[in-house]
Structures are given as structure tokens and as C-alpha cells.
C-alpha positions as CSV (number, residue, x, y, z in Angstrom):
1,M,97.8,250.9,105.6
2,D,101.0,249.7,104.0
3,H,101.0,246.8,106.5
4,E,97.5,245.7,105.5
5,K,98.4,246.1,101.8
6,L,101.5,243.9,102.2
7,I,99.4,241.2,104.0
8,T,96.9,241.3,101.2
9,Q,99.6,240.9,98.6
10,L,101.2,238.0,100.5
11,T,97.8,236.3,100.9
12,T,97.1,236.7,97.2
13,L,100.5,235.4,96.3
14,I,100.1,232.4,98.6
15,M,96.6,231.7,97.2
16,D,97.9,231.9,93.6
17,F,101.2,230.0,93.9
18,G,100.7,227.9,97.1
19,P,98.8,225.1,95.4
20,K,101.2,225.1,92.5
21,I,104.2,224.9,94.8
22,V,102.6,222.1,96.8
23,A,101.7,220.3,93.6
24,A,105.3,220.8,92.2
25,I,106.8,219.5,95.4
26,F,104.5,216.5,95.3
27,V,105.4,215.8,91.7
28,W,109.1,216.2,92.4
29,I,109.0,213.7,95.3
30,I,107.0,211.1,93.3
31,G,109.1,211.7,90.2
32,A,112.3,211.2,92.1
33,W,111.0,207.9,93.5
34,V,109.9,206.8,90.0
35,I,113.3,207.7,88.5
36,K,115.1,205.7,91.3
37,A,112.8,202.7,90.6
38,L,113.5,202.9,86.9
39,I,117.3,203.1,87.4
40,I,117.1,200.0,89.7
41,G,115.1,198.2,87.0
42,L,117.6,199.3,84.3
43,S,120.4,198.0,86.5
44,K,118.8,194.6,86.7
45,V,118.2,194.5,82.9
46,L,121.9,195.4,82.3
47,D,123.0,192.6,84.7
48,K,120.8,190.0,82.9
49,G,122.0,191.2,79.5
50,N,125.7,190.6,80.5
51,V,126.6,194.2,79.6
52,D,130.2,195.1,80.1
53,E,130.9,196.3,83.7
54,S,132.6,199.5,82.4
55,L,129.4,200.5,80.5
56,K,126.9,200.0,83.3
57,P,127.7,203.1,85.4
58,F,127.7,205.3,82.3
59,V,124.4,204.1,81.0
60,K,122.7,204.4,84.4
61,G,124.2,207.8,85.0
62,L,123.2,209.1,81.6
63,C,119.6,207.8,82.0
64,S,119.3,209.2,85.5
65,T,120.6,212.7,84.5
66,L,118.2,212.9,81.5
67,L,115.2,211.8,83.6
68,K,116.0,214.3,86.3
69,V,116.4,217.2,83.8
70,L,113.0,216.3,82.3
71,L,111.5,216.2,85.9
72,A,113.0,219.6,86.7
73,I,111.6,221.1,83.6
74,T,108.2,219.7,84.4
75,V,108.3,221.0,88.0
76,L,109.4,224.5,86.9
77,G,106.7,224.6,84.3
78,M,104.1,223.7,87.0
79,I,105.2,226.6,89.1
80,G,104.6,228.9,86.2
81,I,108.1,229.6,85.0
82,E,108.3,229.9,81.2
83,M,110.5,227.2,79.9
84,T,110.4,227.8,76.2
85,S,113.3,230.2,76.1
86,F,115.3,228.1,78.6
87,I,114.9,225.0,76.4
88,A,115.9,226.9,73.3
89,I,119.1,228.2,75.0
90,L,119.8,224.7,76.3
91,G,119.3,223.2,72.8
92,A,121.6,225.8,71.2
93,A,124.3,225.2,73.8
94,G,124.0,221.4,73.3
95,L,124.4,221.9,69.5
96,A,127.5,224.1,69.9
97,I,129.1,221.6,72.3
98,G,128.2,218.7,70.0
99,M,129.9,220.4,67.0
100,A,133.0,221.3,69.1
101,L,133.3,217.8,70.3
102,S,132.2,215.9,67.2
103,G,135.3,213.7,67.1
104,T,135.1,213.0,70.8
105,L,131.4,212.1,70.5
106,Q,132.2,209.8,67.6
107,N,134.8,208.0,69.8
108,F,132.3,207.9,72.6
109,A,129.6,206.3,70.4
110,G,132.2,203.8,69.1
111,G,133.1,202.9,72.6
112,V,129.4,202.2,73.5
113,M,129.0,200.1,70.4
114,I,132.1,198.1,71.2
115,L,131.0,197.5,74.8
116,I,127.5,196.4,73.7
117,F,128.3,194.2,70.7
118,K,131.7,193.0,71.9
119,P,133.6,192.4,68.6
120,F,136.6,191.7,70.9
121,K,137.3,191.5,74.6
122,I,140.2,192.1,77.0
123,G,142.9,189.5,76.2
124,D,142.0,189.1,72.5
125,V,144.7,189.7,69.9
126,I,143.5,191.9,67.1
127,D,144.7,193.6,64.0
128,A,143.1,197.0,63.6
129,Q,143.9,200.5,62.3
130,G,147.4,199.2,61.2
131,Y,148.3,197.8,64.6
132,V,148.5,194.2,66.0
133,G,148.4,193.6,69.7
134,K,146.6,192.2,72.7
135,V,143.7,194.2,74.1
136,S,144.6,195.3,77.6
137,E,141.8,197.8,78.3
138,I,138.5,198.9,76.7
139,Q,137.6,202.5,77.7
140,I,134.7,204.6,76.6
141,F,136.8,206.8,74.2
142,N,139.8,204.6,73.5
143,T,141.0,201.0,73.3
144,I,144.5,200.2,74.6
145,L,146.6,197.5,73.0
146,K,149.9,195.9,74.1
147,T,152.1,194.9,71.2
148,P,154.3,191.8,71.3
149,D,157.4,194.0,71.9
150,N,155.5,195.6,74.9
151,K,154.5,199.0,73.3
152,T,151.3,200.6,74.4
153,I,149.0,201.6,71.5
154,I,146.0,203.8,72.1
155,I,143.3,203.6,69.3
156,P,140.3,205.9,69.3
157,N,137.1,203.9,69.4
158,G,135.4,205.8,66.6
159,G,137.6,204.4,63.8
160,L,137.9,201.0,65.6
161,A,134.1,200.6,65.7
162,T,133.5,201.5,62.0
163,G,136.7,200.1,60.4
164,S,137.8,196.6,59.5
165,M,139.3,194.5,62.2
166,T,140.8,191.0,62.4
167,N,140.3,189.1,65.7
168,Y,142.9,186.3,66.1
169,S,141.4,185.0,69.3
170,T,137.8,184.4,68.3
171,E,138.3,180.8,67.2
172,S,139.9,178.1,69.3
173,Q,141.9,176.7,66.3
174,R,144.0,178.3,63.7
175,R,145.7,177.1,60.5
176,V,149.5,177.5,60.3
177,D,150.9,177.9,56.7
178,W,154.5,177.3,55.6
179,T,156.2,177.5,52.3
180,I,159.2,175.2,52.3
181,G,161.6,175.1,49.4
182,M,163.6,172.1,48.2
183,G,166.4,172.2,45.6
184,Y,165.9,170.9,42.1
185,G,167.1,167.3,41.6
186,D,166.3,166.2,45.2
187,D,163.7,163.5,46.0
188,V,160.2,165.0,46.2
189,D,158.7,162.0,47.9
190,K,161.5,161.9,50.5
191,A,161.0,165.6,51.3
192,K,157.3,165.2,51.7
193,A,157.8,162.2,54.0
194,I,160.2,164.2,56.2
195,I,157.7,167.1,56.5
196,Q,154.9,164.7,57.2
197,K,156.9,163.0,60.0
198,L,157.8,166.3,61.5
199,C,154.1,167.2,61.7
200,D,153.2,163.8,63.1
201,D,155.8,164.0,65.8
202,D,154.6,167.4,67.1
203,P,151.8,166.8,69.5
204,R,150.6,170.4,69.2
205,I,149.6,169.8,65.6
206,L,146.1,168.4,65.4
207,K,145.3,165.2,63.5
208,D,141.9,166.4,62.4
209,P,141.9,168.2,60.0
210,E,144.8,166.4,58.4
211,V,148.0,168.1,57.5
212,F,148.1,169.2,53.9
213,I,151.4,168.9,52.0
214,A,151.7,169.5,48.2
215,V,154.1,171.0,45.6
216,S,152.8,174.6,45.2
217,A,155.3,176.1,42.8
218,L,158.3,175.4,40.6
219,A,160.1,178.6,41.5
220,D,163.3,180.0,39.9
221,S,165.7,178.2,42.3
222,S,163.5,175.8,44.3
223,V,160.6,173.4,44.4
224,N,158.2,174.9,46.9
225,F,155.9,172.9,49.2
226,A,152.7,174.3,50.6
227,V,152.3,172.9,54.1
228,R,149.1,173.6,56.1
229,A,148.4,172.3,59.6
230,W,145.8,173.1,62.3
231,V,146.7,173.9,65.9
232,K,145.2,175.4,69.0
233,A,145.2,179.2,68.8
234,E,147.6,179.6,71.7
235,D,150.1,177.3,70.0
236,Y,150.2,179.1,66.7
237,W,153.6,180.9,66.9
238,D,155.4,178.2,68.9
239,V,154.5,175.6,66.2
240,F,155.3,178.0,63.4
241,F,158.9,178.7,64.6
242,A,159.5,175.1,65.7
243,M,158.6,173.7,62.4
244,N,160.9,176.1,60.5
245,E,163.8,175.1,62.7
246,N,163.1,171.4,62.7
247,T,162.7,171.4,58.9
248,Y,166.1,173.1,58.3
249,K,167.9,170.7,60.7
250,T,166.2,167.6,59.3
251,F,166.7,168.5,55.6
252,N,170.4,169.0,56.2
253,K,170.7,165.7,58.0
254,E,168.8,163.8,55.3
255,G,170.7,165.5,52.4
256,I,167.8,167.6,51.2
257,N,169.1,170.9,49.8
258,I,167.4,174.1,50.9
259,P,168.1,176.5,48.0
260,Y,169.0,180.2,48.3
261,P,169.1,182.9,45.6
262,Q,172.4,182.6,43.6
263,M,173.8,183.6,40.2
264,D,176.0,181.5,38.0
265,V,178.5,183.6,36.0
266,H,180.0,181.9,33.0
267,V,183.2,183.5,31.6
268,H,183.9,182.8,27.9
269,K,187.5,183.5,26.9
270,S,187.8,184.6,23.3
271,D,191.0,184.1,21.3
């Protein structure tokens, strides 16, 4: 009698849940195939869009995980499992994790924005968050700079994506500015001619735009020239330092005084 009752119950269970389970398996197989096709399509779109290589695996992995979670919820619902409570618990857990990792998520979002919009790339020299250096690595959460004295600076992407930044490598040409002082009483035209010749003799200084030389200030102890010249970005510092050295040497040779701060003290002897 118990044996017949058990068979009846099993038969009823199979009749009730059998079609649902078969349908759920069918939906899972088809859904998995569709998700795979969508990820392949997404991969092709990312390749055509020249998206950064370090971002592609993350985007594909995130989309794949989200789609599989949605598929699993759909399949479990087809079987008859109540998903309302499960979704509520999942949402509450996600909210708690999000609040705990708010700073990390901000850095993550900043990293995604940097990798998508590319305000800078590896090898660029940037000035951001109070640091100047060459970008050596762009990670999802941080960007790593190498300073000229070979220090490693790790900057969180959150502030880097939302703050101000100067990229010195965006343009192929840069303007070099000098302020060159000459002593009062020296020949202004001669000094200008010397500076012009020094610029003309340096092949790294571009002829177009032309070099700009003008008296910019009559300072306390010197007549100051503003000198502006255009160079290729990679030649900036070499030209800057070379011009300073050549100007000093040539001014001394040509008898042009380079003033320095000094104080004249006059002593009056009273009877």
C-alpha cells in the first residue's frame, strides 16, 4: 500500500514538475548559447572601437556574469522557485557591499572612464594630483607614474578621472619660454642679436613659428628679455637647458653683463 502511494506521489511529481524542468533545461541551453553569441559580438565591437586591451576582458566578464545571473533567475523561476525574497536579499547585499566599497567603486569607475575616453596613454607625461611623471601603467583602480628621478607614484583613478590634468605629450610641438636678464647700460640691440643667433644656430628650434624676443621688464637690477621659441615636444628640456648655458657663455664672451641681486652700501663719515 505504501509502495503504491509512493509511486503515485512520484508520478504526480513528475507530471507536475517534469515539463517545467524540461522547459527550464531547454531555456538554459538556448540562453547559454545566446549569451555566448552576444559576448562574441561584444568582443568584435570592442575590437573595432579600439578599446584598451586591459579593459576588454573586464567588460566581457562583467556582461557575461550579469547575463548568466539573469538567466539563472529566469530558469529557477520557471521551475517554480520563488525568487522575490532571493532578489531582495541579493539587492540588500549589493547595497551593503557598494557602501563599504564606495571609494574603491569610484576608482573603478574612474579607471573605466580613463580607458574608454583616453585622456592620456602609456608613455605620456602628465601633471595630475600634484605629481608630474610619465605614465607607465593604467590599471582598473590606479594609474602608475614614473617621475624624472625614478620614483613610482600610484594615483587612484577616481580623483584622476574627475580632477584637472595637464598632458604634456598630447601635442607634437611645445613652446619654450626663457626670461634672460641684461645689466643696465649694456647694448639692448646687441643682446637681442646674440639671443637671436643662438636660437638660429640651434637646429632643434623651429623656424615656424618664428622666435619671439622682446624686452619684457625693467626690473630692479636688470633689463629682462622674454624669449619664446617652438620645439618638438621631445626636445623641450634639452633646448631649455642648452639655451641657458649658451646664453651665459656668449654674454660673458661678448661683454654683456648678467646682473645678480646686490646692495650698494654708502658710508657717510660725519665730523
